[in-house]
C-alpha positions as CSV (number, residue, x, y, z in Angstrom):
1,X,123.0,119.3,64.7
2,X,120.5,119.5,61.9
3,X,118.4,121.9,63.9
4,X,121.4,124.2,64.6
5,X,122.4,124.2,60.9
6,X,118.8,125.1,60.0
7,X,118.7,128.0,62.4
8,X,122.1,129.2,61.3
9,X,120.9,129.1,57.7
10,X,118.0,131.2,58.8
11,X,120.3,133.7,60.4
12,X,122.4,133.8,57.2
13,X,119.3,134.3,55.0
14,X,117.9,137.0,57.4
15,X,121.3,138.8,57.3
16,X,121.4,138.6,53.5
17,X,117.9,139.9,53.4
18,X,118.7,142.8,55.6
19,X,121.8,143.6,53.7
20,X,120.1,143.3,50.3
21,X,117.2,145.5,51.3
22,X,119.6,148.5,51.4
23,X,120.9,147.8,47.9
24,X,117.5,147.9,46.1
25,X,116.9,151.1,44.2
26,X,114.2,153.2,45.7
27,X,112.6,154.2,42.4
28,X,111.7,150.8,41.3
29,X,108.1,150.1,42.3
30,X,108.4,146.4,41.8
31,X,111.5,146.3,44.0
32,X,109.6,148.2,46.7
33,X,106.8,145.7,46.6
34,X,109.4,142.9,46.9
35,X,110.9,144.6,49.9
36,X,107.5,144.8,51.6
37,X,106.9,141.2,50.9
38,X,110.3,140.2,52.3
39,X,109.6,142.3,55.4
40,X,106.2,140.7,55.9
41,X,107.7,137.2,55.4
42,X,110.5,138.0,57.9
43,X,108.0,139.3,60.4
44,X,105.8,136.2,60.1
45,X,108.9,134.0,60.4
46,X,110.0,135.7,63.5
47,X,106.5,135.2,65.1
48,X,106.9,131.5,64.4
49,X,110.5,131.6,65.8
50,X,109.3,133.3,68.9
51,X,106.8,130.5,69.5
52,X,109.3,127.7,68.8
53,X,111.9,129.4,71.0
54,X,109.4,129.5,73.9
55,X,109.0,125.7,73.5
56,X,112.8,125.3,73.6
57,X,113.0,127.5,76.7
58,X,110.3,125.3,78.4
59,X,112.3,122.2,77.5
60,X,115.5,123.7,78.8
61,X,113.7,124.5,82.1
62,X,112.5,120.9,82.3
63,X,116.0,119.6,81.7
64,X,117.3,121.9,84.5
65,X,114.7,120.5,86.8
66,X,115.9,116.9,86.0
67,X,119.5,118.0,86.7
68,X,118.3,119.4,90.0
69,X,116.7,116.1,90.8
70,X,120.0,114.4,90.0
71,X,121.8,116.7,92.3
72,X,119.4,116.1,95.1
73,X,119.6,112.3,94.8
74,X,123.4,112.3,94.4
75,X,123.8,114.6,97.4
76,X,121.5,112.3,99.5
77,X,123.8,109.4,98.5
78,X,126.8,111.2,99.7
79,X,128.3,112.0,96.3
80,X,130.2,115.3,95.7
81,X,127.8,117.6,93.7
82,X,129.6,120.9,93.9
83,X,130.5,120.9,90.2
84,X,126.9,120.2,89.3
85,X,125.6,122.9,91.7
86,X,127.9,125.4,90.1
87,X,126.9,124.3,86.6
88,X,123.1,124.5,87.4
89,X,123.6,128.0,89.0
90,X,125.4,129.2,85.9
91,X,122.7,127.7,83.7
92,X,119.9,129.3,85.7
93,X,121.7,132.7,85.5
94,X,122.1,132.3,81.8
95,X,118.4,131.4,81.4
96,X,117.4,134.6,83.1
97,X,119.2,136.4,80.3
98,X,117.6,134.2,77.7
99,X,114.1,134.9,79.2
100,X,114.8,138.7,79.1
101,X,116.0,138.6,75.5
102,X,113.0,136.4,74.5
103,X,110.6,138.7,76.3
104,X,112.2,141.7,74.5
105,X,111.7,140.0,71.1
106,X,108.1,139.3,72.1
107,X,107.5,142.9,73.0
108,X,109.1,144.1,69.8
109,X,107.0,141.8,67.7
110,X,103.7,142.5,69.6
111,X,104.2,146.2,69.2
112,X,104.5,145.5,65.4
113,X,105.9,148.9,64.6
114,X,105.8,149.4,60.9
115,X,103.2,146.7,60.4
116,X,99.4,146.9,60.3
117,X,97.2,144.6,62.4
118,X,97.3,142.0,59.6
119,X,101.2,141.9,59.6
120,X,101.5,143.8,56.3
121,X,104.1,146.6,56.0
122,X,102.7,150.0,56.8
123,X,106.0,151.9,57.2
124,X,109.0,150.3,55.6
125,X,111.7,151.8,57.8
126,X,109.9,151.0,61.0
127,X,109.1,147.5,59.7
128,X,112.8,147.0,58.9
129,X,113.8,148.1,62.4
130,X,111.2,145.8,64.0
131,X,112.4,142.8,62.0
132,X,116.1,143.6,62.7
133,X,115.6,144.2,66.4
134,X,113.4,141.2,66.9
135,X,115.8,139.0,65.0
136,X,118.7,140.3,67.1
137,X,116.9,139.6,70.4
138,X,115.8,136.1,69.2
139,X,119.3,135.3,68.1
140,X,120.9,136.5,71.3
141,X,118.4,134.4,73.3
142,X,119.1,131.4,71.1
143,X,122.9,131.6,71.3
144,X,122.8,132.1,75.1
145,X,120.5,129.2,75.6
146,X,122.5,126.9,73.3
147,X,125.7,127.7,75.1
148,X,124.2,127.4,78.5
149,X,122.6,124.0,77.6
150,X,125.8,122.7,76.2
151,X,127.8,123.8,79.3
152,X,125.2,122.1,81.6
153,X,125.2,118.9,79.5
154,X,129.0,118.8,79.5
155,X,129.1,119.4,83.3
156,X,126.7,116.5,83.9
157,X,128.6,114.2,81.6
158,X,131.9,115.1,83.3
159,X,130.4,114.5,86.7
160,X,129.0,111.1,85.6
161,X,132.4,110.1,84.2
162,X,134.1,110.9,87.5
163,X,131.5,109.3,89.8
164,X,130.5,106.4,87.5
165,X,133.6,105.6,85.4
166,X,133.1,103.1,82.5
167,X,135.6,100.3,82.3
């Protein structure tokens, strides 16, 4: 829960940053420098987010493999696993979308439009587009993966409650 709140606060800050960038007067040289610093900071943050999200995707894939093992063992024991098979199929389909969005974010960030090779702003508008588009793709991947993981977890819990009721 703490991790989710942390990520949501990052979304809020990024949204506020993107909205506030449009309100800064263009003639103020110091404000322009602050915009470039904010864009550079956002770009670097999204690079880190991309890496951490890949770790989360890897963990979700491992969890999916464990659920598949559970399905295989339960099926061999004669238990009804149709609900779990449906849940894992839905999860895997969702993870395909997650991987596509994550790859899209990686492509956007590796192209680094608007940024030089050191990650500093070279073209403000292109940099803003890069940060915004990467954030959107990362956010979409995050939300889809979170929802898919929760749905799979809930399906496994419901299946366990039906097949192994607690007194």
